[in-house]
C-alpha positions as CSV (number, residue, x, y, z in Angstrom):
1,M,0.0,0.0,0.0
2,V,1.2,3.5,-0.9
3,N,1.2,5.8,2.1
4,V,2.3,9.5,2.0
5,L,1.1,10.4,5.4
6,G,2.9,11.3,8.6
7,Q,2.2,14.5,10.3
8,Q,1.4,16.3,7.1
9,P,-0.4,19.4,5.7
10,R,-3.9,19.3,4.3
11,Y,-2.9,18.6,0.7
12,M,-1.0,15.4,1.8
13,Q,-4.2,14.2,3.5
14,L,-6.2,14.8,0.3
15,A,-3.5,13.0,-1.7
16,Q,-3.7,10.0,0.5
17,T,-7.5,9.9,0.2
18,L,-7.2,9.9,-3.6
19,I,-4.6,7.2,-3.5
20,N,-6.8,5.1,-1.3
21,E,-9.8,5.6,-3.7
22,I,-7.7,4.6,-6.7
23,Q,-6.4,1.5,-5.0
24,S,-9.9,0.6,-3.8
25,G,-11.2,0.6,-7.4
26,R,-13.3,3.7,-7.2
27,F,-11.2,5.3,-9.9
28,P,-9.9,2.4,-12.1
29,V,-6.9,2.6,-14.4
30,G,-7.9,4.5,-17.5
31,S,-10.6,6.5,-15.8
32,T,-10.4,10.2,-14.9
33,I,-10.6,11.5,-11.4
34,P,-12.9,14.5,-10.7
35,T,-11.8,17.9,-11.9
36,E,-10.0,20.4,-9.6
37,F,-13.3,22.3,-9.2
38,E,-15.2,19.2,-8.3
39,L,-12.5,18.1,-5.8
40,C,-12.6,21.6,-4.2
41,E,-16.4,21.1,-3.6
42,Q,-16.0,17.5,-2.4
43,F,-13.2,18.3,0.1
44,G,-14.2,21.8,1.0
45,A,-10.6,22.8,0.1
46,S,-9.0,25.6,-1.8
47,R,-7.9,25.2,-5.4
48,S,-4.2,25.5,-4.5
49,T,-4.6,22.7,-1.9
50,V,-6.3,20.4,-4.4
51,R,-3.8,21.2,-7.1
52,E,-0.9,20.3,-4.8
53,A,-2.7,17.0,-3.8
54,V,-3.1,15.9,-7.4
55,K,0.6,16.9,-8.0
56,Q,1.7,14.3,-5.5
57,L,-0.2,11.6,-7.5
58,V,1.5,12.8,-10.7
59,Q,4.9,12.6,-9.1
60,L,4.2,9.1,-7.8
61,G,3.4,8.1,-11.4
62,M,-0.2,7.1,-10.5
63,V,-2.0,9.7,-12.7
64,V,-1.2,11.8,-15.7
65,R,-2.7,15.2,-16.7
66,Q,-3.8,15.7,-20.3
67,A,-5.0,19.0,-21.7
68,G,-8.6,18.7,-22.8
69,V,-9.0,15.2,-21.2
70,G,-8.4,15.7,-17.5
71,T,-6.4,13.7,-15.0
72,T,-6.3,10.0,-15.9
73,V,-5.4,7.2,-13.6
74,K,-2.3,5.5,-14.9
75,A,-1.5,3.0,-12.2
76,V,-2.8,1.7,-8.8
77,S,0.7,1.9,-7.2
78,A,3.7,4.1,-7.3
79,E,6.5,3.8,-9.8
80,G,9.2,1.2,-8.9
81,S,11.8,3.8,-8.1
82,Y,11.3,6.0,-5.0
83,R,10.8,9.7,-5.8
84,Q,11.5,12.2,-3.1
85,V,9.7,15.6,-3.4
86,M,11.2,18.4,-1.3
87,Q,9.6,21.7,-0.7
88,E,10.1,22.2,3.0
89,L,11.7,20.6,6.0
90,S,8.5,18.7,6.9
91,D,9.0,16.7,3.6
92,L,11.9,14.9,5.3
93,H,9.3,13.4,7.7
94,R,7.4,12.1,4.8
95,Y,10.5,10.5,3.4
96,T,11.0,8.5,6.6
97,A,7.3,7.8,6.8
98,D,7.4,6.2,3.3
99,T,10.6,4.2,3.9
100,V,12.3,2.1,6.5
101,L,15.9,2.6,7.7
102,Q,17.4,-0.8,8.6
103,I,20.5,-0.4,10.8
104,L,23.4,-2.8,9.9
105,K,26.1,-1.4,12.1
106,K,26.3,1.0,15.1
107,E,29.6,2.2,16.6
108,T,31.4,5.2,18.0
109,V,34.3,6.4,15.9
110,E,37.1,8.8,16.4
111,V,37.2,11.2,13.4
112,S,40.6,12.1,12.1
113,D,40.4,12.0,8.4
114,A,40.7,15.6,7.1
115,S,37.9,15.3,4.6
116,L,35.5,13.7,7.1
117,C,36.3,16.4,9.7
118,A,35.6,19.1,7.1
119,M,32.3,17.5,6.2
120,L,31.2,17.2,9.9
121,Q,32.8,20.5,10.8
122,A,34.5,18.5,13.6
123,K,37.9,18.7,15.2
124,P,40.3,15.7,14.9
125,G,39.9,13.4,17.8
126,E,36.2,13.9,18.4
127,T,34.2,10.7,19.0
128,W,31.0,10.6,16.9
129,L,28.3,7.9,16.8
130,R,28.3,6.3,13.3
131,L,25.4,4.3,11.9
132,E,25.4,2.3,8.7
133,G,22.3,0.9,7.1
134,I,20.1,0.5,4.1
135,R,16.8,2.2,3.4
136,R,13.9,0.3,1.9
137,S,10.7,1.3,0.2
138,P,7.6,-0.9,-0.1
139,E,7.7,-0.2,-3.8
140,S,11.2,-1.7,-4.4
141,V,12.4,-5.2,-3.7
142,D,16.0,-4.0,-3.4
143,P,17.2,-1.3,-1.0
144,I,16.8,2.2,-2.4
145,C,20.1,3.4,-0.8
146,H,23.0,2.7,1.4
147,T,23.1,5.3,4.3
148,E,25.9,6.4,6.6
149,V,25.0,8.7,9.5
150,Y,27.2,10.6,11.9
151,I,25.8,12.0,15.1
152,Q,27.6,14.7,17.1
153,P,29.4,13.5,20.3
154,A,27.0,15.4,22.6
155,F,24.1,13.2,21.3
156,R,26.0,9.9,20.8
157,S,23.9,8.2,23.6
158,L,20.8,8.5,21.3
159,T,18.5,5.5,22.0
160,G,15.7,3.8,20.1
161,I,17.2,4.1,16.7
162,E,16.5,0.5,15.8
163,D,13.0,0.6,17.3
164,Q,11.7,3.6,15.3
165,P,12.6,3.0,11.6
166,H,10.0,5.6,10.4
167,T,11.2,8.4,12.7
168,P,13.8,10.8,11.4
169,I,17.0,10.7,13.5
170,F,17.1,14.4,13.8
171,T,13.6,14.3,15.3
172,M,14.7,11.7,17.8
173,I,17.6,14.0,18.8
174,E,15.3,16.9,19.3
175,Q,12.9,14.8,21.4
176,Q,15.6,13.2,23.6
177,F,18.0,16.1,24.1
178,G,15.8,19.2,23.7
179,E,17.8,20.3,20.7
180,Q,16.3,22.2,17.7
181,I,17.3,21.8,14.1
182,T,16.9,25.1,12.3
183,Q,18.5,24.3,8.9
184,V,19.4,21.4,6.6
185,Q,22.2,21.8,4.2
186,Q,22.2,19.5,1.2
187,E,24.7,18.5,-1.4
188,I,24.1,16.2,-4.4
189,K,26.5,14.7,-6.9
190,A,26.8,11.8,-9.4
191,V,29.1,8.9,-8.4
192,A,29.8,5.3,-9.4
193,L,28.9,2.5,-6.9
194,T,31.9,1.0,-5.1
195,A,32.0,-2.8,-5.0
196,D,31.3,-2.9,-1.3
197,I,28.2,-0.7,-1.5
198,A,27.0,-2.4,-4.7
199,R,27.0,-5.7,-2.9
200,I,25.0,-4.3,0.1
201,V,22.3,-2.8,-2.1
202,N,22.3,-5.7,-4.6
203,A,23.5,-3.6,-7.6
204,K,26.3,-3.7,-10.1
205,A,29.7,-2.2,-9.1
206,R,30.6,1.0,-11.0
207,A,26.9,1.5,-11.9
208,P,25.8,5.2,-11.8
209,A,24.4,6.4,-8.5
210,L,23.3,9.6,-6.7
211,W,25.3,10.7,-3.7
212,L,23.4,12.8,-1.3
213,L,24.8,14.6,1.8
214,R,22.6,16.3,4.4
215,R,23.9,18.2,7.4
216,Y,21.4,19.0,10.1
217,I,22.3,22.4,11.8
218,N,21.2,23.7,15.2
219,R,20.6,27.3,16.1
220,R,24.3,27.7,17.1
221,G,25.3,26.8,13.6
222,E,26.7,23.4,14.7
223,V,26.4,20.1,12.8
224,V,24.1,17.9,14.9
225,E,23.8,15.1,12.4
226,A,25.2,14.4,8.9
227,S,24.0,11.6,6.6
228,I,25.4,10.3,3.4
229,S,23.1,8.3,1.2
230,I,24.1,6.6,-2.0
231,H,21.2,5.6,-4.3
232,P,21.5,3.4,-7.4
233,A,20.4,5.7,-10.2
234,E,17.4,3.6,-11.3
235,R,15.9,3.4,-7.8
236,F,15.6,7.0,-6.8
237,S,14.8,10.4,-8.3
238,Y,14.7,13.8,-6.6
239,S,12.3,16.7,-7.2
240,E,12.5,20.1,-5.7
241,T,10.2,23.2,-6.1
242,F,11.7,26.7,-6.0
243,Q,9.4,29.6,-5.4
244,R,10.1,32.9,-7.1
245,G,11.2,35.3,-4.4
246,W,11.6,38.5,-6.5
247,T,9.4,40.7,-8.6
248,G,10.1,40.9,-12.3
249,T,10.0,44.1,-14.3
């Protein structure tokens, strides 16, 4: 079952309702769902809310919009690869609600490598908690990525990680230590899978992959958590919406 809910805004709730109705057979493949105007009336929602809800289904590959035809049901489940849609910090909660982090290794490590220290903004000799795992999606038989997580020494006693696979680690840090994440920095680049990671995620060595680094920053500008996820290219896509913040002339 496709599930896009967590603690989500109104449009995500409407999207989940439409997904459920498609999967229940109310809107079979090949049929059209109600128009935006009709959905606004049915849900008592604004047009922007309804439009955003339908957009989620389009991004999941379940419906397609066609001018003059309407929005047609294309599939009763999401596409085989996981697509992450980022518009705001709360979307990270949806990512973990949709997927499961399976921890393979948990250890404390002394960081000394210059490149790792730079990535973590850490001093050589600091002891961080390191997690290694794979993330799974119900829509994919194989793992969608290999993940490596580093947690700042002040929070290395974090508990419950293995017991809450759908809860973001940064949220657990906030809950257990009273910390507050105010910013997430993200870097993305194309890489080739190493033999070791390819074996873990059941892919071919040297196959193209997406390398994604996230740093979770607190109000003091410190890195609380950093995660490196490596996704085989065919199992993951990333979508981000930028709002225009200036007035044209």
